[in-house]
Backbone atoms as SQL, in Angstrom:
CREATE TABLE atoms (id INTEGER PRIMARY KEY, chain TEXT, resi INTEGER, resn TEXT, atom TEXT, x REAL, y REAL, z REAL);
INSERT INTO atoms VALUES
  (1, 'A', 1, 'UNK', 'N', 165.381, 151.948, 114.204),
  (2, 'A', 1, 'UNK', 'CA', 164.088, 151.566, 114.710),
  (3, 'A', 1, 'UNK', 'C', 164.265, 150.949, 116.094),
  (4, 'A', 2, 'UNK', 'N', 163.371, 151.300, 117.009),
  (5, 'A', 2, 'UNK', 'CA', 163.458, 150.803, 118.374),
  (6, 'A', 2, 'UNK', 'C', 162.971, 149.367, 118.465),
  (7, 'A', 3, 'UNK', 'N', 163.722, 148.550, 119.220),
  (8, 'A', 3, 'UNK', 'CA', 163.376, 147.145, 119.419),
  (9, 'A', 3, 'UNK', 'C', 162.176, 147.046, 120.365),
  (10, 'A', 4, 'UNK', 'N', 161.202, 146.182, 120.064),
  (11, 'A', 4, 'UNK', 'CA', 160.045, 146.042, 120.946),
  (12, 'A', 4, 'UNK', 'C', 160.449, 145.419, 122.289),
  (13, 'A', 5, 'UNK', 'N', 159.644, 145.701, 123.306),
  (14, 'A', 5, 'UNK', 'CA', 159.912, 145.169, 124.640),
  (15, 'A', 5, 'UNK', 'C', 159.691, 143.663, 124.656),
  (16, 'A', 6, 'UNK', 'N', 160.612, 142.957, 125.283),
  (17, 'A', 6, 'UNK', 'CA', 160.490, 141.509, 125.391),
  (18, 'A', 6, 'UNK', 'C', 159.555, 141.140, 126.537),
  (19, 'A', 7, 'UNK', 'N', 159.099, 139.906, 126.529),
  (20, 'A', 7, 'UNK', 'CA', 158.224, 139.399, 127.584),
  (21, 'A', 7, 'UNK', 'C', 158.910, 139.486, 128.941),
  (22, 'A', 8, 'UNK', 'N', 160.183, 139.129, 128.990),
  (23, 'A', 8, 'UNK', 'CA', 160.919, 139.158, 130.250),
  (24, 'A', 8, 'UNK', 'C', 160.965, 140.564, 130.838),
  (25, 'A', 9, 'UNK', 'N', 161.233, 141.553, 130.004),
  (26, 'A', 9, 'UNK', 'CA', 161.275, 142.936, 130.480),
  (27, 'A', 9, 'UNK', 'C', 159.881, 143.458, 130.823),
  (28, 'A', 10, 'UNK', 'N', 158.883, 143.031, 130.085),
  (29, 'A', 10, 'UNK', 'CA', 157.513, 143.450, 130.371),
  (30, 'A', 10, 'UNK', 'C', 157.052, 142.936, 131.732),
  (31, 'A', 11, 'UNK', 'N', 157.413, 141.696, 132.059),
  (32, 'A', 11, 'UNK', 'CA', 157.050, 141.127, 133.363),
  (33, 'A', 11, 'UNK', 'C', 157.748, 141.894, 134.479),
  (34, 'A', 12, 'UNK', 'N', 159.020, 142.207, 134.306),
  (35, 'A', 12, 'UNK', 'CA', 159.754, 142.974, 135.312),
  (36, 'A', 12, 'UNK', 'C', 159.159, 144.366, 135.497),
  (37, 'A', 13, 'UNK', 'N', 158.811, 145.015, 134.399),
  (38, 'A', 13, 'UNK', 'CA', 158.216, 146.349, 134.475),
  (39, 'A', 13, 'UNK', 'C', 156.860, 146.306, 135.168),
  (40, 'A', 14, 'UNK', 'N', 156.062, 145.300, 134.854),
  (41, 'A', 14, 'UNK', 'CA', 154.752, 145.147, 135.478),
  (42, 'A', 14, 'UNK', 'C', 154.884, 144.903, 136.979),
  (43, 'A', 15, 'UNK', 'N', 155.828, 144.050, 137.369),
  (44, 'A', 15, 'UNK', 'CA', 156.043, 143.766, 138.788),
  (45, 'A', 15, 'UNK', 'C', 156.489, 145.029, 139.532),
  (46, 'A', 16, 'UNK', 'N', 157.384, 145.771, 138.942),
  (47, 'A', 16, 'UNK', 'CA', 157.826, 147.025, 139.556),
  (48, 'A', 16, 'UNK', 'C', 156.689, 148.011, 139.715),
  (49, 'A', 17, 'UNK', 'N', 155.874, 148.130, 138.681),
  (50, 'A', 17, 'UNK', 'CA', 154.713, 149.020, 138.753),
  (51, 'A', 17, 'UNK', 'C', 153.756, 148.593, 139.853),
  (52, 'A', 18, 'UNK', 'N', 153.501, 147.287, 139.950),
  (53, 'A', 18, 'UNK', 'CA', 152.571, 146.784, 140.968),
  (54, 'A', 18, 'UNK', 'C', 153.096, 147.029, 142.385),
  (55, 'A', 19, 'UNK', 'N', 154.394, 146.881, 142.589),
  (56, 'A', 19, 'UNK', 'CA', 154.977, 147.158, 143.907),
  (57, 'A', 19, 'UNK', 'C', 154.816, 148.638, 144.256),
  (58, 'A', 20, 'UNK', 'N', 155.160, 149.509, 143.322),
  (59, 'A', 20, 'UNK', 'CA', 155.024, 150.946, 143.579),
  (60, 'A', 20, 'UNK', 'C', 153.566, 151.344, 143.808),
  (61, 'A', 21, 'UNK', 'N', 152.658, 150.778, 143.027),
  (62, 'A', 21, 'UNK', 'CA', 151.237, 151.063, 143.201),
  (63, 'A', 21, 'UNK', 'C', 150.752, 150.596, 144.560),
  (64, 'A', 22, 'UNK', 'N', 151.141, 149.399, 144.958),
  (65, 'A', 22, 'UNK', 'CA', 150.671, 148.866, 146.233),
  (66, 'A', 22, 'UNK', 'C', 151.231, 149.654, 147.412),
  (67, 'A', 23, 'UNK', 'N', 152.455, 150.122, 147.306),
  (68, 'A', 23, 'UNK', 'CA', 153.021, 150.962, 148.374),
  (69, 'A', 23, 'UNK', 'C', 152.263, 152.288, 148.456),
  (70, 'A', 24, 'UNK', 'N', 151.975, 152.889, 147.318),
  (71, 'A', 24, 'UNK', 'CA', 151.211, 154.142, 147.311),
  (72, 'A', 24, 'UNK', 'C', 149.818, 153.936, 147.896),
  (73, 'A', 25, 'UNK', 'N', 149.162, 152.840, 147.530),
  (74, 'A', 25, 'UNK', 'CA', 147.832, 152.557, 148.077),
  (75, 'A', 25, 'UNK', 'C', 147.899, 152.302, 149.579),
  (76, 'A', 26, 'UNK', 'N', 148.956, 151.645, 150.033),
  (77, 'A', 26, 'UNK', 'CA', 149.128, 151.393, 151.465),
  (78, 'A', 26, 'UNK', 'C', 149.284, 152.701, 152.224),
  (79, 'A', 27, 'UNK', 'N', 150.057, 153.618, 151.683),
  (80, 'A', 27, 'UNK', 'CA', 150.319, 154.887, 152.359),
  (81, 'A', 27, 'UNK', 'C', 149.111, 155.808, 152.302),
  (82, 'A', 28, 'UNK', 'N', 148.466, 155.908, 151.158),
  (83, 'A', 28, 'UNK', 'CA', 147.439, 156.926, 150.972),
  (84, 'A', 28, 'UNK', 'C', 145.995, 156.439, 151.107),
  (85, 'A', 29, 'UNK', 'N', 145.743, 155.135, 151.014),
  (86, 'A', 29, 'UNK', 'CA', 144.362, 154.645, 151.035),
  (87, 'A', 29, 'UNK', 'C', 144.080, 153.818, 152.284),
  (88, 'A', 30, 'UNK', 'N', 144.762, 152.681, 152.421),
  (89, 'A', 30, 'UNK', 'CA', 144.489, 151.793, 153.550),
  (90, 'A', 30, 'UNK', 'C', 145.693, 150.890, 153.775),
  (91, 'A', 31, 'UNK', 'N', 146.011, 150.630, 155.025),
  (92, 'A', 31, 'UNK', 'CA', 147.183, 149.815, 155.348),
  (93, 'A', 31, 'UNK', 'C', 147.036, 148.368, 154.875),
  (94, 'A', 32, 'UNK', 'N', 145.820, 147.918, 154.613),
  (95, 'A', 32, 'UNK', 'CA', 145.601, 146.557, 154.140),
  (96, 'A', 32, 'UNK', 'C', 146.183, 146.292, 152.761),
  (97, 'A', 33, 'UNK', 'N', 146.457, 147.346, 152.005),
  (98, 'A', 33, 'UNK', 'CA', 147.041, 147.161, 150.674),
  (99, 'A', 33, 'UNK', 'C', 148.475, 146.642, 150.738),
  (100, 'A', 34, 'UNK', 'N', 149.062, 146.603, 151.930),
  (101, 'A', 34, 'UNK', 'CA', 150.397, 146.027, 152.073),
  (102, 'A', 34, 'UNK', 'C', 150.393, 144.567, 151.625),
  (103, 'A', 35, 'UNK', 'N', 149.252, 143.897, 151.723),
  (104, 'A', 35, 'UNK', 'CA', 149.154, 142.505, 151.292),
  (105, 'A', 35, 'UNK', 'C', 149.311, 142.350, 149.782),
  (106, 'A', 36, 'UNK', 'N', 148.994, 143.385, 149.027),
  (107, 'A', 36, 'UNK', 'CA', 149.253, 143.336, 147.588),
  (108, 'A', 36, 'UNK', 'C', 150.759, 143.310, 147.337),
  (109, 'A', 37, 'UNK', 'N', 151.513, 144.087, 148.106),
  (110, 'A', 37, 'UNK', 'CA', 152.966, 144.075, 148.001),
  (111, 'A', 37, 'UNK', 'C', 153.510, 142.692, 148.340),
  (112, 'A', 38, 'UNK', 'N', 152.979, 142.098, 149.399),
  (113, 'A', 38, 'UNK', 'CA', 153.398, 140.755, 149.803),
  (114, 'A', 38, 'UNK', 'C', 153.091, 139.750, 148.695),
  (115, 'A', 39, 'UNK', 'N', 151.915, 139.831, 148.100),
  (116, 'A', 39, 'UNK', 'CA', 151.533, 138.920, 147.025),
  (117, 'A', 39, 'UNK', 'C', 152.465, 139.051, 145.828),
  (118, 'A', 40, 'UNK', 'N', 152.772, 140.267, 145.437),
  (119, 'A', 40, 'UNK', 'CA', 153.658, 140.476, 144.284),
  (120, 'A', 40, 'UNK', 'C', 155.047, 139.908, 144.582),
  (121, 'A', 41, 'UNK', 'N', 155.554, 140.176, 145.772),
  (122, 'A', 41, 'UNK', 'CA', 156.866, 139.648, 146.156),
  (123, 'A', 41, 'UNK', 'C', 156.888, 138.130, 146.184),
  (124, 'A', 42, 'UNK', 'N', 155.833, 137.528, 146.748),
  (125, 'A', 42, 'UNK', 'CA', 155.752, 136.064, 146.807),
  (126, 'A', 42, 'UNK', 'C', 155.658, 135.472, 145.408),
  (127, 'A', 43, 'UNK', 'N', 154.911, 136.122, 144.526),
  (128, 'A', 43, 'UNK', 'CA', 154.785, 135.649, 143.152),
  (129, 'A', 43, 'UNK', 'C', 156.129, 135.727, 142.426),
  (130, 'A', 44, 'UNK', 'N', 156.877, 136.804, 142.644),
  (131, 'A', 44, 'UNK', 'CA', 158.200, 136.920, 142.031),
  (132, 'A', 44, 'UNK', 'C', 159.145, 135.834, 142.539),
  (133, 'A', 45, 'UNK', 'N', 159.063, 135.540, 143.833),
  (134, 'A', 45, 'UNK', 'CA', 159.917, 134.516, 144.414),
  (135, 'A', 45, 'UNK', 'C', 159.590, 133.134, 143.852),
  (136, 'A', 46, 'UNK', 'N', 158.307, 132.782, 143.825),
  (137, 'A', 46, 'UNK', 'CA', 157.958, 131.466, 143.293),
  (138, 'A', 46, 'UNK', 'C', 158.262, 131.367, 141.809),
  (139, 'A', 47, 'UNK', 'N', 158.128, 132.460, 141.073),
  (140, 'A', 47, 'UNK', 'CA', 158.437, 132.450, 139.643),
  (141, 'A', 47, 'UNK', 'C', 159.925, 132.205, 139.412),
  (142, 'A', 48, 'UNK', 'N', 160.763, 132.722, 140.296),
  (143, 'A', 48, 'UNK', 'CA', 162.202, 132.519, 140.129),
  (144, 'A', 48, 'UNK', 'C', 162.591, 131.055, 140.295),
  (145, 'A', 49, 'UNK', 'N', 161.822, 130.299, 141.084),
  (146, 'A', 49, 'UNK', 'CA', 162.120, 128.883, 141.292),
  (147, 'A', 49, 'UNK', 'C', 161.398, 127.972, 140.298),
  (148, 'A', 50, 'UNK', 'N', 160.166, 128.312, 139.942),
  (149, 'A', 50, 'UNK', 'CA', 159.357, 127.414, 139.117),
  (150, 'A', 50, 'UNK', 'C', 159.296, 127.817, 137.652),
  (151, 'A', 51, 'UNK', 'N', 159.494, 129.093, 137.361),
  (152, 'A', 51, 'UNK', 'CA', 159.356, 129.577, 135.999),
  (153, 'A', 51, 'UNK', 'C', 157.918, 129.879, 135.611),
  (154, 'A', 52, 'UNK', 'N', 156.974, 129.625, 136.514),
  (155, 'A', 52, 'UNK', 'CA', 155.549, 129.861, 136.240),
  (156, 'A', 52, 'UNK', 'C', 155.173, 131.279, 136.658),
  (157, 'A', 53, 'UNK', 'N', 154.642, 132.050, 135.716),
  (158, 'A', 53, 'UNK', 'CA', 154.226, 133.418, 136.010),
  (159, 'A', 53, 'UNK', 'C', 152.906, 133.700, 135.288),
  (160, 'A', 54, 'UNK', 'N', 151.812, 133.858, 136.052),
  (161, 'A', 54, 'UNK', 'CA', 150.520, 134.134, 135.427),
  (162, 'A', 54, 'UNK', 'C', 150.526, 135.405, 134.565),
  (163, 'A', 55, 'UNK', 'N', 151.229, 136.435, 135.012),
  (164, 'A', 55, 'UNK', 'CA', 151.277, 137.676, 134.241),
  (165, 'A', 55, 'UNK', 'C', 151.929, 137.450, 132.876),
  (166, 'A', 56, 'UNK', 'N', 152.963, 136.621, 132.838),
  (167, 'A', 56, 'UNK', 'CA', 153.637, 136.328, 131.565),
  (168, 'A', 56, 'UNK', 'C', 152.719, 135.577, 130.617),
  (169, 'A', 57, 'UNK', 'N', 151.917, 134.677, 131.165),
  (170, 'A', 57, 'UNK', 'CA', 150.969, 133.931, 130.335),
  (171, 'A', 57, 'UNK', 'C', 149.970, 134.883, 129.681),
  (172, 'A', 58, 'UNK', 'N', 149.438, 135.814, 130.473),
  (173, 'A', 58, 'UNK', 'CA', 148.473, 136.791, 129.944),
  (174, 'A', 58, 'UNK', 'C', 149.139, 137.688, 128.912),
  (175, 'A', 59, 'UNK', 'N', 150.320, 138.190, 129.221),
  (176, 'A', 59, 'UNK', 'CA', 151.014, 139.081, 128.289),
  (177, 'A', 59, 'UNK', 'C', 151.330, 138.373, 126.973),
  (178, 'A', 60, 'UNK', 'N', 151.671, 137.113, 127.050),
  (179, 'A', 60, 'UNK', 'CA', 152.022, 136.356, 125.840),
  (180, 'A', 60, 'UNK', 'C', 150.794, 136.035, 124.997),
  (181, 'A', 61, 'UNK', 'N', 149.725, 135.570, 125.638),
  (182, 'A', 61, 'UNK', 'CA', 148.537, 135.142, 124.895),
  (183, 'A', 61, 'UNK', 'C', 147.646, 136.298, 124.461),
  (184, 'A', 62, 'UNK', 'N', 147.444, 137.258, 125.350),
  (185, 'A', 62, 'UNK', 'CA', 146.510, 138.350, 125.061),
  (186, 'A', 62, 'UNK', 'C', 147.207, 139.508, 124.361),
  (187, 'A', 63, 'UNK', 'N', 148.342, 139.921, 124.898),
  (188, 'A', 63, 'UNK', 'CA', 149.038, 141.080, 124.339),
  (189, 'A', 63, 'UNK', 'C', 150.037, 140.723, 123.232),
  (190, 'A', 64, 'UNK', 'N', 150.284, 139.413, 123.055),
  (191, 'A', 64, 'UNK', 'CA', 151.186, 138.913, 122.011),
  (192, 'A', 64, 'UNK', 'C', 152.608, 139.467, 122.139),
  (193, 'A', 65, 'UNK', 'N', 153.088, 139.600, 123.371),
  (194, 'A', 65, 'UNK', 'CA', 154.458, 140.048, 123.602),
  (195, 'A', 65, 'UNK', 'C', 155.382, 138.850, 123.430),
  (196, 'A', 66, 'UNK', 'N', 156.457, 139.028, 122.682),
  (197, 'A', 66, 'UNK', 'CA', 157.366, 137.927, 122.367),
  (198, 'A', 66, 'UNK', 'C', 158.543, 137.883, 123.344),
  (199, 'A', 67, 'UNK', 'N', 159.134, 136.699, 123.497),
  (200, 'A', 67, 'UNK', 'CA', 160.280, 136.521, 124.378),
  (201, 'A', 67, 'UNK', 'C', 161.548, 137.080, 123.747),
  (202, 'A', 68, 'UNK', 'N', 162.613, 137.184, 124.569),
  (203, 'A', 68, 'UNK', 'CA', 163.915, 137.626, 124.059),
  (204, 'A', 68, 'UNK', 'C', 164.393, 136.740, 122.913),
  (205, 'A', 69, 'UNK', 'N', 164.235, 135.427, 123.097),
  (206, 'A', 69, 'UNK', 'CA', 164.687, 134.483, 122.070),
  (207, 'A', 69, 'UNK', 'C', 163.919, 134.667, 120.765),
  (208, 'A', 70, 'UNK', 'N', 162.628, 134.884, 120.854),
  (209, 'A', 70, 'UNK', 'CA', 161.817, 135.088, 119.651),
  (210, 'A', 70, 'UNK', 'C', 162.187, 136.388, 118.949),
  (211, 'A', 71, 'UNK', 'N', 162.460, 137.421, 119.720),
  (212, 'A', 71, 'UNK', 'CA', 162.865, 138.696, 119.129),
  (213, 'A', 71, 'UNK', 'C', 164.233, 138.579, 118.466),
  (214, 'A', 72, 'UNK', 'N', 165.149, 137.826, 119.071),
  (215, 'A', 72, 'UNK', 'CA', 166.488, 137.664, 118.518),
  (216, 'A', 72, 'UNK', 'C', 166.472, 136.858, 117.229),
  (217, 'A', 73, 'UNK', 'N', 165.592, 135.855, 117.173),
  (218, 'A', 73, 'UNK', 'CA', 165.534, 135.006, 115.974),
  (219, 'A', 73, 'UNK', 'C', 164.690, 135.614, 114.864),
  (220, 'A', 74, 'UNK', 'N', 163.908, 136.630, 115.209),
  (221, 'A', 74, 'UNK', 'CA', 163.086, 137.283, 114.201),
  (222, 'A', 74, 'UNK', 'C', 161.773, 136.588, 113.923),
  (223, 'A', 75, 'UNK', 'N', 161.374, 135.642, 114.752),
  (224, 'A', 75, 'UNK', 'CA', 160.101, 134.934, 114.529),
  (225, 'A', 75, 'UNK', 'C', 158.962, 135.625, 115.224);
């Protein structure tokens, strides 16, 4: 049976998707979408120092995605 995706991996996947989406929008729609790329990068940087990530909060509370530790312990 396949192990469910952890919160940590879900946040990384979401950030990667948002970067790729913002680059595509910048190239094909409007150059102003480059600011979405900047926002995602800045959010990743501040999250690495503070541990605070709004996307993780939403994924945990709304989507009920569990952390690596919770998946390992079986809770």
